[in-house]
MDAnalysis code that builds the backbone (N, CA, C; Angstrom):
import MDAnalysis as mda
import numpy as np

u = mda.Universe.empty(201, n_residues=67, atom_resindex=np.repeat(np.arange(67), 3), trajectory=True)
u.add_TopologyAttr("name", ["N", "CA", "C"] * 67)
u.add_TopologyAttr("resid", np.arange(1, 68))
u.add_TopologyAttr("resname", ["UNK", "UNK", "UNK", "UNK", "UNK", "UNK", "UNK", "UNK", "UNK", "UNK", "UNK", "UNK", "UNK", "UNK", "UNK", "UNK", "UNK", "UNK", "UNK", "UNK", "UNK", "UNK", "UNK", "UNK", "UNK", "UNK", "UNK", "UNK", "UNK", "UNK", "UNK", "UNK", "UNK", "UNK", "UNK", "UNK", "UNK", "UNK", "UNK", "UNK", "UNK", "UNK", "UNK", "UNK", "UNK", "UNK", "UNK", "UNK", "UNK", "UNK", "UNK", "UNK", "UNK", "UNK", "UNK", "UNK", "UNK", "UNK", "UNK", "UNK", "UNK", "UNK", "UNK", "UNK", "UNK", "UNK", "UNK"])
u.atoms.positions = np.array([
    [0.669, -1.258, 0.005],
    [0.034, -0.175, -0.069],
    [1.001, 1.332, -0.005],
    [2.047, 1.074, 0.390],
    [2.680, 2.359, 0.659],
    [3.452, 2.486, -0.843],
    [3.259, 1.866, -1.539],
    [4.140, 2.092, -3.158],
    [2.813, 2.510, -3.961],
    [1.964, 1.765, -3.991],
    [0.817, 1.731, -5.011],
    [-0.786, 2.379, -4.605],
    [-1.005, 2.650, -3.173],
    [-1.940, 3.282, -2.737],
    [-2.807, 2.390, -2.440],
    [-4.302, 2.627, -2.240],
    [-5.206, 1.496, -1.545],
    [-6.285, 1.328, -2.618],
    [-6.105, 1.742, -4.127],
    [-6.940, 0.873, -5.063],
    [-6.598, -0.365, -5.159],
    [-7.514, -1.097, -4.868],
    [-7.683, -2.659, -5.020],
    [-7.191, -3.025, -6.539],
    [-7.929, -2.194, -7.695],
    [-7.589, -2.341, -8.987],
    [-5.923, -2.430, -9.168],
    [-5.018, -2.048, -8.639],
    [-4.001, -1.885, -8.903],
    [-3.227, -2.776, -7.663],
    [-3.800, -2.700, -6.289],
    [-2.952, -3.338, -5.316],
    [-2.954, -4.848, -5.537],
    [-3.977, -5.462, -6.056],
    [-4.069, -6.821, -5.951],
    [-2.805, -7.598, -7.296],
    [-3.113, -6.818, -8.217],
    [-1.793, -7.479, -9.667],
    [-0.536, -7.259, -9.122],
    [-0.399, -5.375, -8.318],
    [1.094, -5.739, -7.711],
    [1.683, -6.936, -6.644],
    [0.458, -7.088, -5.617],
    [0.871, -8.023, -4.547],
    [1.229, -9.146, -5.481],
    [0.288, -9.647, -6.361],
    [0.504, -10.655, -7.122],
    [1.817, -11.256, -7.895],
    [1.956, -9.792, -8.616],
    [3.550, -9.990, -8.980],
    [4.945, -9.742, -8.293],
    [4.731, -9.058, -7.111],
    [5.696, -8.577, -6.006],
    [5.800, -10.493, -5.345],
    [4.739, -10.922, -5.018],
    [4.800, -12.084, -4.684],
    [5.400, -13.266, -5.559],
    [5.256, -13.623, -6.528],
    [5.785, -14.526, -7.700],
    [7.073, -13.831, -7.617],
    [7.346, -12.588, -7.691],
    [8.909, -12.310, -7.915],
    [9.786, -12.738, -6.413],
    [9.179, -12.802, -5.519],
    [10.059, -13.221, -4.196],
    [10.303, -14.513, -4.479],
    [9.236, -15.602, -4.767],
    [9.214, -16.884, -4.936],
    [10.160, -17.529, -5.890],
    [10.338, -16.536, -6.947],
    [11.268, -16.867, -8.207],
    [12.918, -16.612, -7.217],
    [12.879, -15.729, -6.858],
    [13.988, -15.076, -5.903],
    [14.552, -16.307, -4.921],
    [13.534, -16.700, -4.367],
    [13.895, -18.092, -3.113],
    [14.312, -19.256, -3.911],
    [13.318, -19.231, -4.975],
    [13.748, -20.490, -5.564],
    [15.245, -20.500, -6.330],
    [15.675, -19.379, -6.741],
    [16.876, -19.308, -7.433],
    [17.894, -19.570, -6.449],
    [17.696, -19.034, -5.092],
    [18.695, -19.293, -4.004],
    [18.549, -20.176, -3.587],
    [17.376, -21.406, -3.515],
    [17.599, -22.652, -2.920],
    [18.015, -23.323, -3.775],
    [18.143, -23.480, -5.265],
    [19.235, -24.057, -6.063],
    [20.789, -23.815, -6.095],
    [20.890, -22.340, -5.754],
    [22.321, -22.098, -6.221],
    [23.170, -22.066, -4.692],
    [22.373, -22.118, -3.582],
    [23.252, -22.062, -2.072],
    [24.144, -23.151, -2.478],
    [23.391, -24.208, -2.297],
    [24.381, -25.713, -2.514],
    [23.995, -26.473, -3.449],
    [25.032, -25.904, -4.813],
    [25.158, -26.461, -5.697],
    [24.514, -27.624, -6.369],
    [25.087, -28.946, -5.905],
    [24.586, -30.046, -6.215],
    [23.714, -30.331, -5.824],
    [23.122, -29.754, -4.543],
    [21.664, -30.578, -4.069],
    [20.934, -29.134, -3.924],
    [19.544, -29.300, -3.974],
    [18.542, -28.239, -3.446],
    [17.886, -28.537, -2.528],
    [17.876, -27.257, -1.923],
    [16.898, -26.995, -0.563],
    [15.770, -26.567, -1.182],
    [14.757, -27.151, -0.191],
    [13.054, -26.761, -0.539],
    [13.079, -25.224, -0.642],
    [12.193, -24.613, -1.365],
    [12.027, -23.454, -0.870],
    [11.262, -22.797, 0.024],
    [10.447, -23.292, 0.435],
    [9.988, -22.755, 1.776],
    [10.534, -22.845, 2.876],
    [12.216, -23.503, 2.750],
    [12.796, -23.046, 4.224],
    [13.650, -21.552, 3.756],
    [13.835, -21.273, 2.307],
    [14.670, -19.977, 2.141],
    [13.469, -19.175, 2.305],
    [12.183, -19.311, 1.932],
    [11.445, -18.200, 2.195],
    [10.843, -18.044, 3.444],
    [10.791, -19.059, 4.508],
    [10.685, -18.914, 5.689],
    [11.637, -18.338, 6.339],
    [13.254, -18.361, 6.053],
    [14.355, -17.930, 6.510],
    [14.134, -16.019, 6.395],
    [13.640, -15.930, 5.203],
    [13.610, -14.890, 4.568],
    [12.006, -14.214, 5.155],
    [11.216, -14.575, 5.195],
    [10.339, -13.868, 5.175],
    [9.336, -14.076, 6.723],
    [9.751, -14.742, 7.522],
    [9.829, -14.887, 8.847],
    [10.237, -13.796, 10.081],
    [11.733, -13.156, 9.781],
    [11.810, -11.899, 10.581],
    [11.106, -10.765, 9.789],
    [10.973, -10.813, 8.952],
    [9.791, -9.673, 8.055],
    [8.480, -9.631, 8.813],
    [7.798, -10.874, 8.699],
    [6.553, -11.047, 9.217],
    [6.630, -10.205, 10.724],
    [7.622, -11.209, 11.747],
    [7.676, -10.662, 12.880],
    [7.995, -8.771, 13.104],
    [8.685, -8.201, 12.360],
    [9.093, -6.999, 12.300],
    [7.745, -6.396, 12.278],
    [6.849, -7.126, 11.088],
    [5.459, -6.013, 10.633],
    [4.623, -6.269, 12.218],
    [4.725, -7.566, 12.782],
    [3.697, -7.766, 13.680],
    [4.520, -6.607, 15.075],
    [5.720, -6.572, 15.452],
    [6.012, -5.662, 16.306],
    [5.666, -3.979, 15.801],
    [5.811, -3.921, 14.234],
    [5.626, -2.384, 14.095],
    [4.111, -2.064, 14.182],
    [3.451, -3.292, 14.167],
    [1.664, -2.824, 14.166],
    [1.148, -2.833, 15.247],
    [2.031, -3.479, 16.285],
    [1.614, -3.070, 17.784],
    [2.157, -1.451, 18.524],
    [2.936, -1.055, 17.562],
    [3.791, 0.084, 18.149],
    [4.793, -0.059, 19.144],
    [5.365, -1.436, 18.543],
    [6.478, -1.437, 19.487],
    [6.358, -2.379, 20.604],
    [5.202, -2.474, 21.248],
    [4.800, -2.742, 22.643],
    [4.369, -4.494, 22.583],
    [5.619, -5.156, 23.056],
    [4.964, -6.980, 22.686],
    [4.000, -7.340, 23.969],
    [3.978, -6.744, 24.954],
    [3.000, -7.083, 25.717],
    [2.047, -5.665, 26.378],
    [0.855, -5.725, 26.263],
    [0.149, -4.760, 26.533],
    [-1.109, -4.954, 27.907],
])
């Protein structure tokens, strides 16, 4: 919403595009990190997306974990 605003006609396609780009990036990392072996894409996505999700939870709660 920061980049494209609140218009759902733009927000939904941009979200789908960014989600697919993130998935492709994680798939590329999963194939390249340990070259002869492949890591499941979900592991890479959780390592990259997990901390970001926790950041969003803390930011949405205005920095207060316990209220």
